[in-house]
FITINU-289422 format. One record per residue (C-alpha): residue number from 1; z, y, x. Coordinates in Angstrom, 2 decimals, padded with zeros to 5 digits, always signed. Example, Ala and Ser with C-alpha at 12.3 -4.5 7.8 and 13.67 -1.06 7.14 Angstrom:
! FITINU-289422
resi 1 | c3 +007.80 | c2 -004.50 | c1 +012.30
resi 2 | c3 +007.14 | c2 -001.06 | c1 +013.67
END
This chain:
! FITINU-289422
resi 1 | c3 -020.68 | c2 +039.67 | c1 -046.57
resi 2 | c3 -017.93 | c2 +041.78 | c1 -045.18
resi 3 | c3 -015.67 | c2 +039.74 | c1 -046.31
resi 4 | c3 -017.51 | c2 +036.22 | c1 -044.85
resi 5 | c3 -017.50 | c2 +038.55 | c1 -041.77
resi 6 | c3 -013.95 | c2 +038.80 | c1 -041.49
resi 7 | c3 -012.78 | c2 +035.13 | c1 -042.41
resi 8 | c3 -015.25 | c2 +034.25 | c1 -039.82
resi 9 | c3 -013.52 | c2 +036.13 | c1 -036.50
resi 10 | c3 -010.63 | c2 +035.28 | c1 -038.15
resi 11 | c3 -011.19 | c2 +031.77 | c1 -037.61
resi 12 | c3 -012.42 | c2 +032.20 | c1 -034.46
resi 13 | c3 -009.44 | c2 +034.55 | c1 -033.02
resi 14 | c3 -007.02 | c2 +031.19 | c1 -034.96
resi 15 | c3 -008.96 | c2 +028.82 | c1 -032.44
resi 16 | c3 -008.57 | c2 +030.67 | c1 -030.07
resi 17 | c3 -004.65 | c2 +031.39 | c1 -030.06
resi 18 | c3 -004.77 | c2 +027.42 | c1 -030.67
resi 19 | c3 -006.69 | c2 +026.27 | c1 -027.91
resi 20 | c3 -004.81 | c2 +028.67 | c1 -025.74
resi 21 | c3 -001.18 | c2 +027.00 | c1 -026.81
resi 22 | c3 -002.79 | c2 +022.85 | c1 -026.49
resi 23 | c3 -003.35 | c2 +023.87 | c1 -022.87
resi 24 | c3 -000.22 | c2 +025.38 | c1 -021.56
resi 25 | c3 +001.50 | c2 +023.22 | c1 -023.47
resi 26 | c3 +000.39 | c2 +020.29 | c1 -021.43
resi 27 | c3 +000.77 | c2 +021.35 | c1 -017.93
resi 28 | c3 +004.47 | c2 +021.66 | c1 -016.23
resi 29 | c3 +004.27 | c2 +024.91 | c1 -015.18
resi 30 | c3 +003.67 | c2 +025.07 | c1 -010.68
resi 31 | c3 +001.78 | c2 +021.41 | c1 -010.91
resi 32 | c3 -001.51 | c2 +021.00 | c1 -009.87
resi 33 | c3 -001.99 | c2 +017.17 | c1 -010.45
resi 34 | c3 -000.66 | c2 +016.21 | c1 -006.97
resi 35 | c3 +002.91 | c2 +015.67 | c1 -005.34
resi 36 | c3 +005.86 | c2 +018.26 | c1 -006.21
resi 37 | c3 +006.52 | c2 +021.25 | c1 -002.97
resi 38 | c3 +010.19 | c2 +018.99 | c1 -003.08
resi 39 | c3 +008.28 | c2 +015.89 | c1 -001.80
resi 40 | c3 +007.10 | c2 +017.73 | c1 +001.43
resi 41 | c3 +010.64 | c2 +019.71 | c1 +002.02
resi 42 | c3 +011.93 | c2 +016.31 | c1 +001.92
resi 43 | c3 +009.57 | c2 +015.12 | c1 +004.51
resi 44 | c3 +010.17 | c2 +018.01 | c1 +006.92
resi 45 | c3 +011.01 | c2 +017.04 | c1 +010.17
resi 46 | c3 +010.93 | c2 +012.73 | c1 +009.48
resi 47 | c3 +008.31 | c2 +010.11 | c1 +010.43
resi 48 | c3 +006.05 | c2 +008.17 | c1 +008.54
resi 49 | c3 +008.63 | c2 +005.77 | c1 +006.57
resi 50 | c3 +011.69 | c2 +007.42 | c1 +006.99
resi 51 | c3 +014.47 | c2 +007.10 | c1 +003.83
resi 52 | c3 +014.46 | c2 +010.66 | c1 +001.38
resi 53 | c3 +014.88 | c2 +011.51 | c1 -001.52
resi 54 | c3 +014.33 | c2 +015.06 | c1 -003.96
resi 55 | c3 +014.44 | c2 +016.89 | c1 -007.28
resi 56 | c3 +012.11 | c2 +015.27 | c1 -009.41
resi 57 | c3 +010.21 | c2 +017.67 | c1 -011.56
resi 58 | c3 +012.83 | c2 +017.03 | c1 -014.86
resi 59 | c3 +016.19 | c2 +017.79 | c1 -012.12
resi 60 | c3 +016.58 | c2 +013.16 | c1 -011.69
resi 61 | c3 +017.25 | c2 +012.53 | c1 -008.43
resi 62 | c3 +014.07 | c2 +010.78 | c1 -006.61
resi 63 | c3 +014.10 | c2 +008.05 | c1 -004.18
resi 64 | c3 +010.98 | c2 +007.94 | c1 -001.84
resi 65 | c3 +010.05 | c2 +007.27 | c1 +001.47
resi 66 | c3 +007.72 | c2 +010.00 | c1 +003.82
resi 67 | c3 +004.17 | c2 +008.71 | c1 +004.55
resi 68 | c3 +001.69 | c2 +010.43 | c1 +005.68
resi 69 | c3 -001.17 | c2 +011.36 | c1 +003.02
resi 70 | c3 -004.32 | c2 +013.65 | c1 +003.49
resi 71 | c3 -002.93 | c2 +014.54 | c1 +007.14
resi 72 | c3 +000.25 | c2 +015.30 | c1 +005.83
resi 73 | c3 +003.70 | c2 +013.83 | c1 +005.04
resi 74 | c3 +004.81 | c2 +013.23 | c1 +001.88
resi 75 | c3 +008.04 | c2 +011.68 | c1 -000.27
resi 76 | c3 +006.61 | c2 +008.92 | c1 -002.22
resi 77 | c3 +008.71 | c2 +007.81 | c1 -004.46
resi 78 | c3 +009.39 | c2 +004.11 | c1 -004.26
resi 79 | c3 +009.38 | c2 +003.24 | c1 -007.92
resi 80 | c3 +006.37 | c2 +005.19 | c1 -008.69
resi 81 | c3 +004.36 | c2 +003.81 | c1 -011.61
resi 82 | c3 +001.83 | c2 +001.59 | c1 -011.79
resi 83 | c3 -002.25 | c2 +003.33 | c1 -012.82
resi 84 | c3 -002.50 | c2 +002.36 | c1 -016.15
resi 85 | c3 +000.92 | c2 +000.69 | c1 -017.11
resi 86 | c3 +004.48 | c2 +002.64 | c1 -018.67
END
């Protein structure tokens, strides 16, 4: 009986660690699902429609245009992927 209890606790601990590892591996550091801070910074002192560029998540240069979204000016990539497509 004691052996089963120890094995059960071990399985619970291992599953917990595995789940934590999966959740951390699927997110980029500081990424909340919205535009990165660089996209907002690129449009500082700009106006709607201005062309800008900023460094993307992987360090690549992203060509974008400033657009007002939710009352804030943010750089939107010119070649943003279509939803559901690749």
